C-alpha positions, 0 to 999 in steps of 0.5 A, spaced: 618 241 740 624 234 742 627 231 736 625 224 735 630 219 735 631 213 729 631 206 734 638 202 732 638 196 726 645 193 729 648 187 727 643 182 729 638 187 726 641 188 719 642 180 719 636 178 721 634 183 715 639 180 710 636 173 712 628 175 710 630 178 704 635 172 702 629 167 703 623 172 701 620 168 694 622 174 690 629 173 692 629 165 690 625 168 683 630 172 682 636 167 683 634 162 679 632 167 673 640 168 675 642 161 675 639 161 668 642 167 666 649 165 668 648 157 665 648 162 657 655 162 657 657 155 658 652 153 651 656 160 647 663 159 649 667 152 649 668 149 656 674 146 658 672 140 661 668 138 655 673 140 648 679 143 650 683 142 644 677 147 641 677 151 648 684 152 646 683 154 639 678 160 641 683 163 646 688 162 640 683 166 635 681 173 640 688 173 644 684 179 648 678 177 650 679 170 650 684 170 656 679 175 659 674 171 659 678 166 661 681 169 669 672 170 669 671 162 668 667 162 662 671 157 659 669 153 664 662 156 667 659 150 672 665 150 675 666 156 676 666 160 683 660 165 681 656 159 678 656 155 684 655 162 689 649 162 685 647 155 686 648 155 693 644 162 694 638 159 691 638 152 695 639 156 701 634 161 699 629 155 698 630 152 705 629 159 708 623 160 704 620 152 704 621 150 711 617 156 714 611 154 710 611 148 711 611 150 719 604 153 718 601 149 713 602 142 718 599 147 723 594 149 719 593 142 717 590 140 724 587 146 726 579 147 725 575 150 721 573 157 722 567 159 725 561 159 720 558 166 719 551 169 722 549 169 715 553 164 710 548 166 705 551 173 704 558 170 702 561 170 695 556 163 694 550 162 697 544 156 697 537 158 701 532 153 702 527 151 706 526 143 707 523 138 711 526 135 717 528 137 724 534 143 725 539 136 729 537 132 721 538 137 717 545 138 720 547 131 720 545 130 713 550 135 711 555 133 716 555 126 712 554 129 705 560 134 706 565 128 709 563 124 703 566 130 699 572 130 702 571 136 706 574 136 714 567 138 717 567 141 724 563 145 727 563 150 734 554 150 735 549 147 734 547 150 729 552 151 724 557 146 720 564 149 718 568 144 713 573 146 708 578 141 703 583 144 698 590 143 703 592 139 698 593 144 694 598 148 699 602 141 701 603 141 692 605 147 692 611 145 698 612 138 695 613 142 688 619 147 692 622 141 696 622 138 689 626 144 687 631 143 692 632 135 691 633 137 684 638 142 686 642 137 691 641 132 686 645 136 680 649 138 686 651 131 688 652 129 680 657 134 679 662 134 685 662 125 684 659 124 678 664 124 671 663 123 663 668 122 659 667 120 650 671 116 646 670 114 638 671 106 638 672 103 631 670 096 629 675 091 632 677 095 638 678 094 645 676 099 651 678 099 657 676 103 662 681 108 664 683 115 664 689 114 658 683 112 654 678 117 653 678 122 648 675 127 653 675 126 660 671 131 665 670 129 673 667 132 678 671 135 684 672 129 688 673 123 683 680 120 684 681 119 676 686 113 678 680 109 682 676 107 675 674 100 675 677 097 668 672 094 665 673 093 658 668 093 651 670 091 644 666 093 638 665 088 634 659 091 629 656 096 629 649 096 625 647 102 621 639 102 617 638 107 612 632 107 608 634 104 600 627 104 597 626 110 591 618 109 592 619 112 599 618 120 597 624 124 601 625 119 605 631 116 601 638 115 605 634 117 611 636 113 618 632 107 620 636 104 627 643 104 629 645 098 634 652 097 636 654 089 638 659 088 643 662 084 648 662 086 655 667 084 660 667 086 667 674 084 668 679 085 664 681 078 661 675 076 664 669 072 661 666 077 655 658 077 655 656 079 648 651 086 649 647 091 645 648 098 646 642 102 641 639 109 641 635 111 648 638 103 650 645 104 654 649 099 657 649 099 665 657 097 666 659 096 674 662 103 673 659 108 669 653 108 664 654 107 656 651 111 651 650 110 643 651 118 641 654 117 634 657 113 628 660 114 622 666 111 618 675 109 619 678 108 612 684 104 614 689 107 611 697 104 610 701 109 609 708 106 607 716 109 605 721 109 598 723 102 601 716 099 602 717 100 610 709 101 614 709 107 617 703 108 618 696 103 618 690 103 622 682 105 621 682 113 622 676 116 624 672 121 620 667 125 623 660 126 619 658 133 615 651 131 613 645 126 612 649 123 606 656 121 612 661 126 607 666 125 613 672 130 614 679 127 617 685 128 617 691 122 617 697 124 621 704 121 619 709 123 624 715 118 622 715 119 615 722 121 612 725 126 610 718 131 613 712 129 617 706 127 613 699 130 614 693 128 609 687 132 610 680 131 606 674 127 605 671 120 606 665 119 602 661 112 602 658 112 595 663 117 592 661 122 586 665 128 583 660 133 581 660 142 579 661 143 586 666 137 587 667 131 591 660 129 595 657 123 597 650 121 594 647 116 599 650 114 607 651 106 606 658 105 603 657 102 596 662 106 592 667 109 597 673 114 596 677 118 599 679 125 597 686 128 600 690 133 599 697 132 602 702 136 606 709 136 610 712 139 615 712 140 623 705 136 625 706 138 631 708 145 633 710 148 639 706 140 642 700 144 642 694 141 643 689 139 636 684 135 633 684 129 631 680 130 626 683 137 622 691 139 620 695 145 623 698 147 616 701 153 620 708 149 619 706 145 614 706 146 606 702 143 601 705 138 596 703 139 589 703 136 583 710 134 579 712 139 574 707 144 576 704 149 582 697 146 582 696 143 589 696 135 590 689 132 590 689 125 591 682 121 588 683 114 591 678 108 592 678 102 596 683 097 595 687 103 590 694 104 592 697 112 589 704 114 589 707 120 593 710 124 589 718 126 590 720 119 592 715 120 599 712 113 599 705 111 597 698 111 600 694 105 598 686 105 601 684 098 604 678 098 606 672 101 610 670 100 619 664 103 622 666 107 628 661 108 633 662 114 638 661 112 646 659 117 652 660 113 658 657 117 664 657 116 671 652 120 676 650 117 682 645 123 684 641 121 677 636 118 682 635 123 686 635 128 681 628 123 677 625 122 684 625 129 686 623 132 678 617 127 679 615 129 685 616 137 682 611 134 676 605 131 681 606 137 686 604 141 680 599 138 678 596 139 685 597 146 685 593 147 679 588 142 679 586 142 687 581 148 689 581 151 696 575 151 698 571 152 705 563 151 705 559 154 712 552 151 713 547 155 718 540 152 720 534 155 724 526 152 725 522 154 719 515 155 720 511 147 721 508 144 714 501 143 714 501 137 717 504 140 723 511 136 720 518 140 723 521 144 717 528 148 717 531 154 714 537 152 711 542 157 709 549 155 705 555 159 703 562 158 700 568 162 699 574 159 696 581 160 696 582 164 689 579 165 684 574 159 683 567 159 678 566 152 680 564 154 687 556 155 687 557 148 683 559 146 687 553 148 692 549 146 688 551 139 687 551 138 694 544 142 696 541 136 690 545 130 694 542 133 701 536 135 699 533 131 692 526 134 694 526 140 696 519 143 698 519 151 698 524 157 698 529 158 693 533 153 692 539 155 687 546 157 688 547 165 687 554 167 685 554 174 689 561 178 689 568 174 688 572 174 695 579 172 696 579 172 703 577 165 708 573 169 712 
């Protein structure tokens, strides 16, 4: 007995096998799932490109896990090599899967419908009837009816008609997958050549579109941050409308509308135009789209030293924590003597003190207060980045009330000045401004992504609504009528590509339009065993 020699694939064979595995629909679905899983860390861990301060703080709070995750790219997920690898593999898999199917579908569109079987009445749905007229006349009537129903009609012999429709279903399937490729390309294009930045802009302040003016800025790999178009936006007024009618049950203080009124200049020093920015109504500039994403209050605070010299005076943004705009923030005064001063606490638009501490009872600034604690020491130890809304107290000492060990707590009303203990000067609550949280984004791939998403939706609708159907008609002479007129036996059969309970109704409707008055013979479409083949 001779030994059986197993064939060897060789290098070319292995490459073909790997390509077929990569371009299979199963692999594409697996990669799509893997991409969704890979995106989870991007929403779980702080991302350096969005909030570098929070990222540094997370790593500092978790020194062991933070260093490992940082090396693995978990704090810059969407720019990591492993995420890009999954993204590119999915792109190649979809391209390799869709293009061959598109070629096959193109051939199918140009192919004649298959020959009608000898006994079409044995198919999944059937209709048999004897009608007046010659076979040629009856067959022509069926051709006309099928064409009116948008079937593609052909005949392989003189006694039958083959018709089919529903190619739009496969076209929709291919369109859906091609649109997915378009979405991947559009998102990738926007990531590489787009950028986004965020800034908090108090009323009366001007923002210039330069890298140094952004609070956070995330450029794409191919973006030159020194090549931004220098347009400017000045926030003249921010209107915030809240429900103030107590009769509206459960709605008191609920937001109703936010509108930022800005002066927009295409060129620095050029003529400005009055524009408005609202939620879902952004401002289109020459380089970026400006969205209104948030708002809050910026109390104007002035700090003087013991001689009365102003060492800090500015509108300081505070971040809202609830619907009544109870806001947290910090004031950092590095120029104070003998040590740096830091104030941390709350801004309360309509302030009051309850058993739970200071709070706000309405979001509008009807009776604004500041509730602050005071620290002194080194504000920026080691030069590490930190949030502008909080103090790093690791190198600070909290001030106490004179003659006691109780922490110094300041309760300052608008327009009030309070002296600091130990000859450290004073702090004044001058007034309240509003601030707008602006997000500026440039995404050159958004048009492609939107068009691809709409095409994907259209393809999905076609996939779900269009039915792939085939109808076969075969005629033969029947016994003449009592008056000797010719009669024809019509046998009609229908097949559906997938499970289609409406195939029988389609045949019945066609038969009623072709033969509104049948003479003898069975005329009901009878469902038989469902089949999913085309023949």
